[in-house]
C-alpha positions in Angstrom: 74.3 105.5 117.3 77.6 103.8 118.4 79.1 105.0 121.7 82.6 103.6 121.0 85.5 105.7 122.1 87.5 107.5 119.4 90.7 109.6 119.3 89.0 112.7 117.8 85.6 113.0 116.0 82.5 111.1 117.3 81.8 107.6 116.1 78.4 106.5 114.8 76.8 106.6 111.3 73.3 106.7 109.8 72.2 103.5 108.2 71.7 103.1 104.4 68.0 103.8 104.5 68.6 107.2 106.2 71.4 108.0 103.8 69.2 107.3 100.8 66.5 109.6 102.2 69.1 112.4 102.5 70.4 111.8 99.0 66.9 112.0 97.6 66.3 115.3 99.5 69.3 116.8 97.8 68.3 115.4 94.4 64.8 117.0 94.8 66.4 120.4 94.5 67.2 120.2 90.7 68.6 123.8 90.5 71.2 123.1 93.3 72.2 119.8 91.8 72.7 121.4 88.3 74.8 124.2 89.8 77.0 121.8 91.7 77.5 119.5 88.7 78.5 122.5 86.6 81.3 123.5 89.0 84.6 121.9 87.9 85.9 121.6 91.5 85.1 118.4 93.4 82.3 119.0 95.9 80.6 116.8 98.4 77.6 117.3 100.6 77.9 115.5 104.0 75.6 115.0 106.9 76.6 115.8 110.5 78.0 112.2 110.8 80.5 113.2 108.1 79.0 110.7 105.7 78.7 111.6 102.0 75.1 112.1 100.8 75.9 113.7 97.4 78.9 114.1 95.2 79.0 116.4 92.2 80.1 115.3 88.7 83.7 116.5 89.3 84.0 114.4 92.4 82.4 111.3 90.7 84.9 111.7 87.8 87.7 111.9 90.4 86.5 108.6 91.9 85.9 107.1 88.4 82.3 106.3 89.1 79.2 107.3 87.1 76.7 107.8 89.9 76.4 108.6 93.6 75.4 105.1 94.7 78.9 103.7 95.4 80.0 106.7 97.5 76.9 107.3 99.6 77.3 106.9 103.4 81.1 106.7 103.1 83.4 109.3 104.7 85.9 111.4 102.7 89.1 109.9 104.0 87.8 106.4 103.2 86.8 107.4 99.7 90.3 108.7 98.8 92.1 105.9 100.5 93.7 107.8 103.4 95.7 105.2 105.3 94.7 106.7 108.7 91.0 105.9 108.1 91.9 102.2 108.5 93.2 102.7 112.0 90.3 104.2 113.9 87.5 102.3 115.7 84.9 103.9 113.3 87.0 104.8 110.3 87.7 108.3 109.0 88.0 110.8 111.8 88.4 108.4 114.7 92.1 107.4 114.6 95.0 109.0 116.5 96.4 110.3 113.2 93.1 112.2 112.6 94.0 114.6 115.4 96.1 116.6 113.0 93.9 116.2 109.9 93.0 119.5 108.3 90.0 118.1 106.4 88.5 116.9 109.6 89.2 120.1 111.4 87.5 122.0 108.6 84.3 119.8 109.1 84.4 120.1 112.9 84.8 123.9 112.7 81.9 124.0 110.2 79.7 122.0 112.6 80.6 124.2 115.5 80.8 127.6 113.8 79.1 127.3 110.4 82.3 127.5 108.3 85.8 125.9 108.2 88.8 126.2 105.9 92.0 124.2 106.3 94.9 122.7 104.3 95.6 119.0 104.6 98.1 116.5 103.3 96.8 112.9 102.7 99.0 109.9 102.1 97.0 107.4 100.1 99.9 105.0 99.8 103.4 105.1 101.4 104.8 107.8 99.0 101.8 109.2 97.1 100.8 112.5 98.7 97.9 114.8 98.0 97.9 118.4 99.3 94.4 119.8 99.4 92.6 123.0 100.4 89.3 122.1 102.1 86.4 124.5 102.6 83.4 123.5 104.6 80.1 125.5 104.9 76.8 124.8 106.5 73.9 124.6 104.1 70.2 124.0 104.7 67.8 121.7 102.7 64.1 121.7 103.8 65.0 122.5 107.4 67.9 119.9 107.6 71.5 121.0 107.9 74.3 119.6 105.8 77.9 120.3 105.1 79.1 121.7 101.7 82.6 120.3 101.4 84.7 121.6 98.5 88.1 120.2 97.5 90.9 122.1 95.8 94.1 120.2 94.8 97.0 122.4 95.5 99.7 119.7 95.4 101.6 121.0 92.4 101.7 124.6 93.7 102.8 123.4 97.2 105.5 121.1 95.9 106.8 123.7 93.5 107.0 126.3 96.3 108.7 123.9 98.7 111.2 122.7 96.1 112.1 126.3 95.1 112.6 127.4 98.7 114.8 124.4 99.7 116.7 124.4 96.4 117.7 128.1 96.7 118.6 127.6 100.4 120.8 124.6 99.8 122.5 125.9 96.6 123.1 129.3 98.2 124.8 127.6 101.2 127.0 125.6 98.9 127.8 128.6 96.7 128.8 130.7 99.8 131.1 127.9 101.0 132.8 127.8 97.5 133.1 131.6 97.5 134.7 131.6 101.0 137.2 128.9 100.1 138.1 130.6 96.8 138.8 133.9 98.7 141.0 132.0 101.2 143.0 130.3 98.3 143.6 133.8 96.9 144.9 135.1 100.2 148.6 135.2 100.8 148.1 134.2 104.5 147.3 130.5 103.7 149.9 129.6 101.0 151.2 126.7 103.1 147.7 125.2 103.3 146.8 126.0 99.7 146.6 122.4 98.6 144.3 121.5 101.5 141.9 124.3 100.7 142.0 123.4 97.0 140.9 119.9 98.0 138.1 121.4 100.1 137.1 123.6 97.1 136.8 120.6 94.8 134.8 118.8 97.4 132.4 121.7 97.8 131.8 122.0 94.0 131.1 118.3 94.0 128.6 118.8 96.8 126.9 121.5 94.8 126.5 119.2 91.8 125.0 116.5 94.1 122.6 119.1 95.6 121.3 120.0 92.1 121.1 116.3 91.2 119.0 115.3 94.2 116.7 118.3 93.8 116.1 117.2 90.2 115.1 113.8 91.6 112.7 115.3 94.2 111.1 117.5 91.5 110.7 114.5 89.1 110.0 111.8 91.7 110.4 109.0 89.1 112.7 106.3 90.3 112.6 104.4 87.1 114.3 107.3 85.3 117.1 107.6 87.8 120.5 106.0 86.9 122.0 104.9 90.2 125.7 104.9 90.8 126.5 102.5 93.7 129.9 102.6 95.3 131.5 100.9 98.3 131.2 103.0 101.5 133.2 102.4 104.7 130.9 103.2 107.7 133.6 104.9 109.8 135.0 106.9 107.0 131.5 108.1 106.1 131.0 109.1 109.7 134.3 111.1 109.8 133.4 112.9 106.6 130.0 114.0 107.9 131.5 115.0 111.3 134.1 117.1 109.7 131.6 118.9 107.4 129.1 119.8 110.1 131.5 120.6 112.9 133.5 122.9 110.7 130.4 125.0 110.1 129.1 125.1 113.7 131.8 127.1 115.6 132.2 124.1 117.9 128.6 124.6 119.2 127.6 121.2 117.7 129.4 118.0 118.5 128.9 115.0 116.2 129.7 111.8 118.0 129.8 108.1 117.0 127.2 105.9 118.7 128.9 103.2 120.9 127.0 100.4 119.1 128.4 101.4 115.7 130.3 98.9 113.6 133.2 99.4 111.2 132.1 97.8 108.0 131.7 98.4 104.3 128.4 98.5 102.3 127.4 99.3 98.8 125.0 102.2 98.2 124.3 105.3 96.1 126.6 107.7 97.9 124.8 110.8 96.7 121.4 109.6 97.9 122.4 108.2 101.3 124.5 111.3 102.0 121.5 113.5 101.3 119.3 111.5 103.6 121.7 111.4 106.5 122.6 115.0 106.0 118.9 115.9 106.3 118.7 113.8 109.4 121.6 115.7 111.0 120.3 119.1 109.9 116.9 118.3 111.5 118.6 117.1 114.7 120.8 120.3 114.9 117.7 122.5 114.4 115.8 120.5 117.1 118.7 121.2 119.5 118.7 124.9 118.6 122.1 124.6 116.9 124.0 123.6 120.1 124.7 120.3 121.8 125.4 116.7 120.9 124.2 114.8 117.9 124.9 111.0 117.7 125.4 109.2 114.4 125.3 105.4 114.4 125.7 102.6 111.8 125.5 98.9 111.9 125.6 96.1 109.3 122.4 94.2 108.5 122.6 90.4 108.5 120.8 90.1 105.2 123.5 92.4 103.7 123.0 96.1 103.8 123.3 98.9 106.4 121.3 100.5 109.2 122.2 104.1 110.0 120.7 106.4 112.6 120.9 109.9 113.9 119.9 110.7 117.5 119.3 114.0 119.4 118.0 114.7 122.9 114.8 116.7 122.0 111.5 114.9 122.1 108.9 115.4 119.4 105.3 116.0 120.5 102.6 113.5 119.5 101.1 116.0 117.0 104.5 116.4 115.3 105.1 112.7 115.2 101.8 112.1 113.4 102.7 114.4 110.6 106.5 114.0 110.4 106.7 112.4 106.9 104.0 114.6 105.3 105.4 116.5 102.4 104.3 120.0 103.5 104.6 119.6 107.3 107.3 121.4 109.2 107.8 122.7 112.7 109.9 125.5 111.2 107.0 127.5 109.6 104.9 127.3 106.4 106.4 126.1 103.1 109.4 124.4 104.8 108.4 120.8 105.1 110.1 118.8 102.4 113.1 117.5 104.5 111.5 114.5 106.2 109.4 113.7 103.1 112.4 113.7 100.9 114.2 111.4 103.3 111.3 108.9 103.0 111.1 109.3 99.2 114.9 108.8 98.6 115.2 106.0 101.1 112.1 103.9 100.2 111.5 104.7 96.5 115.0 105.2 95.2 117.1 103.1 97.5 114.4 100.4 98.2 115.0 100.8 102.0 113.0 101.7 105.0 112.9 104.7 107.2 111.4 105.1 110.7 111.8 107.1 113.9 111.3 106.8 117.7 110.7 109.8 120.0 110.1 109.7 123.8 110.6 112.3 126.6 113.2 110.1 128.3 115.3 109.0 125.2 114.9 111.9 122.8 114.5 111.3 119.0 116.2 108.9 116.7 115.7 108.6 112.9 116.7 105.3 111.4 117.2 104.1 107.8 117.8 100.5 106.6 119.0 100.0 103.1 119.9 96.9 101.2 123.3 96.5 99.5 123.2 97.6 95.9 124.9 95.6 93.1 128.0 97.1 91.6 127.9 97.3 87.8 
């Protein structure tokens, strides 16, 4: 066995000869094999080293293989293409990212306590996410202990729940703003400012339409079906617009300031998409600061034509939070809340062909950054 250091689960694997013996032991129990193959849910049997020694028919179909040979001895994350499995000293379970993996926690709990059940979000490419419910149980074959590892794909249900929650939240906020301004316009007390409030009302209804449009994008996720509408955006005007919107709703408890490194320039982008991304960044920063304090917005032109924009707040994200920040269902704000950062990544990288990243340290706080190329005007 290897003694190499890992970030979480132990390193070390059984060799191919031992794996084949374990597979044959499972295969010798024909009743168990028949039952497992008759279950439509993907199921694996693993050894204590977390290596696969048997996969039922549903799992083989998922992997698009006809027999167990190609999957034997491999760990689950490696089989499904989890990007974190490439980063550890001994593959799946040994990287820093594995510290927060629900599938691995399920297996570890099973080894220690006989059973384990966890939800997990895997990213098998930059923007392709799978949300799974993993159940692990200890089973015994001829005196040898193994792990029965069952996999339920709950991606559709999870995404639907998240989208509905965020959609209703955002649309209700916009509707309340529209209702408040309509009431003000009808009041005799503001007749001198009526035109100003009418302009704000029109802008709020436009924002509501944008909210519905972006939620449709997130529900569909197909960038090839989206018709982009690029416009020329001035960086400082964009900043002033966002500052006015957020500060007007915060009772002066939040201050939006311009980063000293910011540049006054124009760039071409889809205004609806970039505003949604930056708005989510600002909302997350405000929540991280408990709705009071200073948020910094910055923007800079890119030499190769395009724009870099960033949002900074003083609060540091823990390592565990950082490892999961772009997962679709992860949130520090409770269950079924975590679409914000994932949507930022989806809209930036898939729809605007840009790049999103973040830094977070105890001394410098947290900064989310997007880089987007200039779009062509029609």
